[in-house]
N, C-alpha and C positions, 0 to 999 in steps of 0.2 A: 900824408898830413894826418894830424891827430884831431879826432872829432869827439867832442863830449856830448853825451846824450843824457838828459835829465828829464824825468817825467813824474809828476805827482800821481797818486793812486788813480784818480779819476781820468787821467790822460795816458795811462800806460798802453791801453789798446790803440790809441792814436799813434803812439810812438812805434808800436809793433807794426801797424799798417804802413807807416812811413818807411820803416826799415825793409819790409817785404817789397814794397813798390820800388825802392831804390837800392836793393841789395847788390845789384851788379856794379853800381858806382861805389857804394859804401865798402864793399869787400876789398877795394884797392887801397884802403886807408886803415889806420889804427883807430879803433873805436874804444871809447872809455865810457863807462856808465856806473851808476850805483849798483850794488850787488843784485837787488831785486829787479830793477829795470833791465839790467844786463842779462840776467837769467831768462827773463820773459822774452827778450828779443832773440836770444839764442834758441829758445824753444820753438820759435815759429819761422825764423829766417836763417839761412845758411851763412851766418856771420859769426866771427870770433870777437867776443867782447872782453876787454880788459876791465874786470870788475873792481871797483874801489871798495875799501873796507866800509862796513856799515857805520862804524863809529868814526866821526870826524870827516864824513864824506864831503861836506861843504868846504871844509878847510883844505881837503885834498884837491878838489876841483880848483879852488881859488889859488892854491900854491902852484898848480900846474899852469894856470893862466899867468900868474906873476912871473914865473920862470920862462915864459914864452914857449911852454911845452904843449899848449893847446892852440890849435889853428882855427877851430870853428866850434861853436857850442849851440846846441838845440835844447831849449828849455820849454817843455810843455807843462803848464801849471793851471790850476783852477784858481783864478783871482778871487773868487768868493769864499774860498776855504783856506784857512791858515791853520796849520797844525805843527807842533814842535817835532813830530816824527817825519815831516816832509822836508826836503831840501829847501833852503832859503834862496829861492830864485832871485829875489831882489838883490841880495848881496852878490850872488854869482853874476847876474846881469850887470850890476854896477862895476864889478871887477873887470868884466869884459869891456865895458865902456872905457874904463881907466887905462887899460892896456891895449886898446884897439884890436880886440878879438871879435870877428864877426859873430853875431849872436841872433838867433831866431827865437821868438816866443810864441809863434803861431804857425799853423800848417803852411799857408801860402809863402811866408818868408822862408821857412825851412826848405821848401821845395826850390825856391829861387836860389838859395845858398848851395844846396846840393848840386843843382845843375851848373852853377858857377864853378863849383869844385871840380866837376867833371870836365868842364871846358878849359880849366887851367886859369880861370880868372883870379884865383886866390894864390897863385904861385908867388906873388909878391911877398907872401909870408916867409918864404924860404930865405929872403934877404936878412931876416932877423935872427936866424939860427946859426 
């Protein structure tokens, strides 16, 4: 399955820790992230990340969602901080809702979805490919 990982600057350490904790599950799947987040994850976890281009990263994520090429998205953001250099999580989350892509915006939900991924609970996504 294809898993998208997005983290604002203040949440990158949280994303790293999540990926370290669940690397045995995540390594069985294709992981996609923005270039900075992807590199930070690769630096600490034994995972291969497909890094999206820095320019147009939001559109790249949403295009993958619209093409049904993303099966699960984890978005860690700081709701109190908005910056044009940060990915627009509201647009990405809205796109996930529109195309029925499971999406987590906080740690507990991310953990539930990763464990569901491991159990095969998201295998229904394969029907759409």
